[in-house]
N, C-alpha and C positions, 0 to 999 in steps of 0.2 A: 795301124802301126805308125808311130810318129817319131821324128828325130828332134832331140833337144840339145842345144849347145849353150854352155855357160862359159862366157868369156870373163874370167875373174880377174883379180888384181895381179896374180902371178901365174895362174894356170888356165888352160883351156880344157874343158871336159865335154865330150860328145857322147850322148846316150841314145840308144834305141828303146823306145817305150812301147810296150805292147800289153794291152789289157791292164793298164794301171800300174805296171811295174817296169823297171829298167832291166832289160834282158841282155844288153851288151853295153859296155862302157869303156871308152878309151880316153886317156888324158895325157897331157904333156905340159912342161913349162912353156910359157909364151916365148916365142922367138922374137927377141927385141932387136929389130933391124931398122935401119933408116929407110928401107924400101917397104912401103905399105903392102906390096904384093907378097912379101915373104910370109907374113902371118896368114894372109888369105890362102896361100898354097898349103900352109901347115894345117889350116882348118879343113881344106878340101881333102887332104890326106887322111885326117882323122875320121872324116865323114865316110870316106871310102872303106875304112876298116870296119865301120858300123853298118854299112849299107845293106839293105835288103830290098828286093823288088816290090815288096808290099808297102814300103814307106810311102805315105801320101802327102806329107808336108814336112817342112823344116822350120823350127823356131829357134831364134837366137836371142839370148839376153846379154846385154853389154852394160858396163858401168859408165854410162855416158848419156848425153842428150841424143834423142833419136827423132827423125821425121818418120813417124809411125806409118803414115799413108804410103810414103815412097820407099820406106826401108833404108833410109840414109843415116849413117852414123857420123856424128860430128865430135871432134876434139876429145878423144878418149885420153884421160889424164895419164894413165899408166902405159899408154902406147902412143908416144909422141908423133909417130909417123902417120897415125890415123887422124887426119884433119877433116876429111870428107870422103867417106867410103860408101859407095852405092851397093851395100851388101845384099839387099833383096835381088836386085837385077843380076848381080854376079852369080849368086847361088841358083836362081831360077834358070839362068842360061846354062849353067853347068849340070844341074841335076834334074831339070824339067819337072819340078814339083813346086807348088806354092810355098813361099817363104815369108815368115813374119819376123820382124825385128822389134824389140822393145827394151826398156832399161831393166836392170837387175832387180830393182825393188818391185816392179810390176810382175816380173817372172816369179819372184818369191811368193807374192800373195796368190798368184794363180796356182802355183804348185800346192800351196796349202788348201786352196778352195777345191781343187779337183782331186787331189790325192791325199790330203792330210787331215788335220784336226778341224778344219773349217769346211769339210766336205758338206755340200748341200746348204751352206749358209748363204744368205743374200747380201749382207752388209759386213764386210770383212776388211780389216786393216792388217797388212803385213808390215811390221815396224822393224826396220833393220837398224840396230844400234851397235855400231862397232867403231870404226874410225869416224863415222858420220852418224846422222840421225835423219833417216828418210823413210817414207812410207809408200807402199803399194796399196792402191785403193780399189775395192770392189763395192759398188753401191747398187742396190736393187738388182743384184745378180750380174752386173756388167762391169768390166774393168774400166776405170776412169783414168785416161792418160793425160787429158788436157790438150790444149792447142799445140803446145811445144813439148809434150811429154814431161811437163813440169808439175803435174798434180801430185801432191804428197810431199813436196819439198819443205816439210814443216820445220826442219832444222834451221832454215834461214829466217824464221820469224824472230823479231826483236825480243830480247830478254836480258834484263839486268845490264843495260847499256851495251850489250853485245848481241849475240844470237843464241838460240836454244842449243844449237849443235855444240857450242863451246862448253856447255854444262851437261848436256845429255848424250855424251859419247865418251870414248876413251880419251878424247882431248881434255876432258875435265881433270883427270888425274895428272896429265902431263903439264897442263897450264897452271894448276893450283898446288900441286904437290911435287912436281918434277920427277915423276916416275910413271912407268907404263901401267896401263890397266891390268896387263898380265901379271906384272910384279905384285900389284896390290892383291890380285886374286889368289896368287900362290901363298902370300903371307896370311891372308884371311883364312884360307883352308887350313893353315897350321895354327889357327887360333890367335893370331896377332891382334891385340885389342885396338891398336891404332888403325890398322887396315880396316877392321870391322867398323870403326867409327867413321872412316872415310866413306864407307858404303851407306851409312846413315845420311850423310850430306848428299851423296849421289842420288839416293832414292828420292829425296825431296825434289831435286831437279827433274828426275825422270817423271815423277807424278805431275809436275807442272807441264812437261812436254806431252804427257798422255792426256791431260785436260785439254790442251790445244787441239789434239786429235779428236777428242770426244765432242768438243764444241763445233768443230768443222765438219765432222763426218757421221757422228752418232752410230758407231758400229755395234754389232752384237758380240763380236769377238775380235780380240787383238792377238795376233801371233807375233812373238818376238824372235827375230833372227839376229845374226851377228854375235859378237862376243858377249853381249849382255844376256843372251839366252842362257849361257852357262852359269852366270852369277845371279840368276833370278832368285835362287834360294836365300841369298844374302840380303836381297833388297825387297822381296815380295811384300813382307809385312808392312814395311815403312812406306812403300809405294801406295798401298791401299789406305794407310793412315793419311797420307798426303792427299788422296782423292776425296777424303771426307768433306773437304771444303768445296767440292764441285757443286755448282748451283742447282743441279737437277738430280738429287740423290736417288730418286726412283729409278733413273736410268742405270744406276750402278748395280741395282739388285739383279739385273739380267746380264750384265756385262761379264765376259770371261776374258782373262788375260793369261796366256799360256806361252811357255817357251816352245819353239819349234823343235820337234824331234825327228823330222822327216829327212832321211839321208838323201843327199844330192837333190835337195828341193829345187835348186835353181835350174838343174837340167830338166826335171819334171815340169817345172813351171814354163820353161821355154818351149817344151813340146806342147804344152797346153795352150799356147798362144793361138794355135789353129782352132781350138775348141771355143774360143771366146769370140762372141759376135762382133765386138768392136775392132777386131784385127782384120776383118774382111773389108 
């Protein structure tokens, strides 16, 4: 029995995971306070609601840079009071079970690898494409976090005089068309030809981003998370067209690219941190 915590952009979710499924889940809007301890106390309260004596570890996913070895969270963008929080030490002192902390993209890919469509796969990329463009990386069956938990920050790669993230995320629609990705999606769903044409452009850039991922990591499967997972049907055909110029076409014959369908994947992935050897 494992406990997984997803500290998202606006909400915190705590789930008790048993035999591969979430059997209890509690969530609440993040308490935005100038005191960093306020959110820690909120997290503790939600954990207590989910607690069971059989829980043997706690895993926490955060949208930030993490010292994975020591479980320290730095500079969480949506939580200004969290500049340096020793989350592992705090939780282990309070609940007396091993605690693992990692970033949200890494939790996403672990959730898919242990409980989702990448179950049993050794080389997996979890590509979160929403407000940003970042990847969780599993190579040879092991989560790759890097020295500073920065492995998979492919959105920062140079592209068209800017960076990939400006073209391969919701930022593309705001920067170049002055509207949100959600607005484009709703219009495209209603058959708006201009919005569908915007997705043709978007798909070209997503293909370039995926090529960068393929050259760097050579996965067998890419799982898409974030808002782009739901628009996959609008861009899938053109993304594959864009991949036709990939230098190693034989690699594409085995590659699968799928939108994530796993509910509360980040909670499951956080719980799975304890299962991954690099977390120890």
